[in-house]
C-alpha positions, -999 to 999 in steps of 0.1 A, spaced: -719 249 -245 -692 227 -258 -696 188 -259 -666 171 -238 -648 146 -255 -641 115 -237 -608 97 -247 -610 61 -242 -581 45 -222 -552 31 -243 -551 -7 -245 -527 -23 -224 -504 -42 -246 -487 -77 -231 -469 -103 -244 -499 -124 -250 -501 -161 -256 -473 -173 -279 -458 -209 -284 -427 -201 -261 -447 -192 -231 -471 -223 -235 -439 -247 -239 -425 -231 -206 -459 -236 -189 -460 -273 -201 -425 -276 -191 -434 -263 -155 -463 -284 -150 -446 -316 -161 -417 -311 -141 -435 -303 -108 -454 -334 -106 -443 -362 -83 -456 -390 -105 -435 -375 -135 -402 -383 -117 -414 -416 -102 -421 -429 -138 -389 -412 -151 -366 -428 -125 -386 -462 -127 -380 -460 -167 -343 -456 -161 -340 -481 -133 -358 -507 -153 -340 -504 -184 -305 -505 -166 -314 -534 -144 -330 -556 -171 -298 -548 -192 -272 -556 -166 -292 -588 -152 -292 -599 -190 -255 -595 -198 -245 -610 -166 -268 -641 -173 -257 -643 -209 -220 -642 -198 -226 -665 -170 -242 -691 -194 -216 -689 -220 -187 -693 -196 -203 -726 -182 -211 -740 -215 -176 -734 -225 -165 -750 -192 -186 -780 -198 -173 -784 -232 -203 -772 -251 -205 -749 -280 -227 -718 -270 -233 -710 -308 -246 -744 -312 -272 -739 -281 -283 -707 -298 -261 -682 -275 -238 -662 -298 -213 -642 -275 -224 -613 -301 -260 -614 -283 -245 -596 -254 -244 -566 -274 -279 -566 -275 -283 -564 -237 -277 -524 -237 -309 -518 -248 -329 -551 -239 -345 -533 -211 -367 -513 -239 -393 -536 -243 -403 -532 -207 -394 -495 -203 -415 -483 -232 -445 -492 -215 -436 -469 -187 -427 -441 -208 -457 -445 -227 -477 -444 -195 -462 -409 -189 -472 -397 -223 -509 -408 -216 -509 -394 -179 -495 -361 -193 -529 -352 -207 -553 -377 -194 -547 -367 -160 -557 -331 -170 -592 -344 -182 -599 -364 -152 -593 -335 -130 -609 -310 -151 -575 -289 -154 -575 -293 -190 -604 -266 -192 -578 -240 -177 -551 -250 -201 -575 -245 -229 -587 -211 -216 -552 -201 -214 -547 -212 -250 -580 -206 -268 -565 -220 -301 -558 -253 -284 -533 -267 -307 -502 -253 -292 -508 -267 -259 -511 -303 -273 -479 -292 -295 -463 -280 -264 -471 -314 -243 -456 -334 -275 -425 -315 -275 -416 -318 -237 -427 -353 -235 -407 -364 -265 -376 -346 -254 -376 -360 -220 -383 -397 -235 -353 -390 -260 -330 -381 -231 -343 -409 -209 -336 -435 -233 -304 -422 -244 -291 -419 -210 -305 -454 -201 -290 -475 -229 -254 -457 -225 -254 -462 -187 -265 -498 -191 -236 -504 -215 -211 -485 -190 -224 -506 -160 -226 -540 -178 -186 -539 -189 -174 -548 -152 -197 -574 -149 -187 -587 -184 -151 -583 -176 -152 -612 -151 -164 -635 -180 -138 -618 -203 -168 -607 -226 -162 -569 -223 -165 -548 -257 -164 -513 -267 -183 -487 -286 -167 -496 -316 -189 -526 -321 -205 -520 -354 -239 -499 -350 -240 -499 -314 -235 -463 -305 -260 -454 -334 -283 -484 -317 -279 -465 -284 -288 -433 -296 -317 -446 -316 -334 -460 -285 -342 -424 -274 -359 -418 -308 -376 -448 -300 -390 -438 -266 -398 -404 -280 -419 -422 -306 -435 -444 -281 -442 -412 -257 -458 -393 -285 -481 -423 -292 -493 -423 -254 -499 -387 -254 -521 -391 -283 -541 -419 -269 -544 -399 -238 -560 -369 -259 -582 -394 -279 -593 -415 -250 -596 -387 -223 -590 -417 -197 -557 -426 -182 -566 -463 -175 -581 -464 -212 -548 -449 -226 -525 -471 -210 -546 -502 -216 -547 -493 -253 -513 -484 -254 -501 -519 -238 -523 -539 -262 -507 -520 -292 -474 -523 -281 -472 -562 -263 -508 -579 -268 -511 -574 -305 -477 -584 -317 -482 -615 -295 -518 -622 -311 -504 -615 -346 -473 -640 -342 -499 -668 -333 -518 -664 -366 -495 -684 -390 -509 -668 -423 -486 -652 -447 -502 -621 -452 -502 -617 -417 -467 -626 -409 -454 -605 -440 -478 -578 -442 -489 -570 -405 -464 -585 -381 -433 -563 -392 -456 -531 -393 -466 -533 -358 -452 -505 -336 -430 -527 -314 -417 -549 -339 -408 -516 -360 -394 -501 -332 -371 -529 -325 -358 -527 -360 -350 -490 -355 -325 -500 -326 -313 -533 -341 -275 -538 -344 -282 -565 -375 -306 -563 -400 -318 -599 -410 -327 -604 -447 -362 -592 -459 -366 -575 -423 -373 -538 -421 -341 -514 -422 -336 -492 -392 -348 -464 -416 -378 -481 -424 -385 -493 -389 -381 -458 -377 -405 -444 -405 -431 -471 -396 -427 -462 -359 -432 -427 -368 -461 -432 -389 -479 -446 -360 -472 -417 -339 -481 -390 -365 -518 -408 -376 -523 -409 -337 -512 -372 -333 -534 -360 -363 -564 -378 -345 -555 -363 -312 -554 -325 -329 -586 -330 -347 -602 -342 -318 -589 -314 -294 -596 -288 -319 -634 -299 -323 -645 -315 -291 -659 -296 -260 -634 -301 -227 
């Protein structure tokens, strides 16, 4: 009697998990959340609102001084300061876009959805990298659109004061474009903090402390080593140099400011990657 030979079924081949599919999945999750759109619209509105109101306020103030016979420059209101209004909203919009970065991952930890994410992507790090790519690209686009929109909307406002200006102002276009880089780096910092702390409130509070509170406290400490060796290298201070139109003597250049800001984001992301890989979800 012959022995029957059982042939095992052929393995079903599939596309499997790759970075492109992970990125697409994260993009879908990102764009289908209502909170995402609320925060993005708020970021744009805040950026434009602050910039346009600032341009109107400066234009009105300078015109009033001139009409009263005062020298605006002597009062600390150089007409060229109006150029800075195109990116003036970044000080507040960075907090909103940073909060978006925190929520992108911390909300998954709070709801338990992170388990599904990491089950779908067992190696974990591609999921974190995909989130980083998505939030960085969106933040960069929002920053650039907001800055250029602020510039164009401000021009009719400034025309009534005879202070409109063109995009040929030195370093202006570069500053408007780099505002997107700045917001992208802030968003990555937020994402990293959300991953490290696994808590939305904790991540946002820590981000606000880094970007807003710490620079204020450091500026009050009148020690040379603090003012020269700490203050310029805090993330928001370095970020302002990244979008600066003019570089003061002994200050960080745009490139140096960008590198410092990128270093902050990189260190936090490395920490997030290590904990994502090693800690239980």
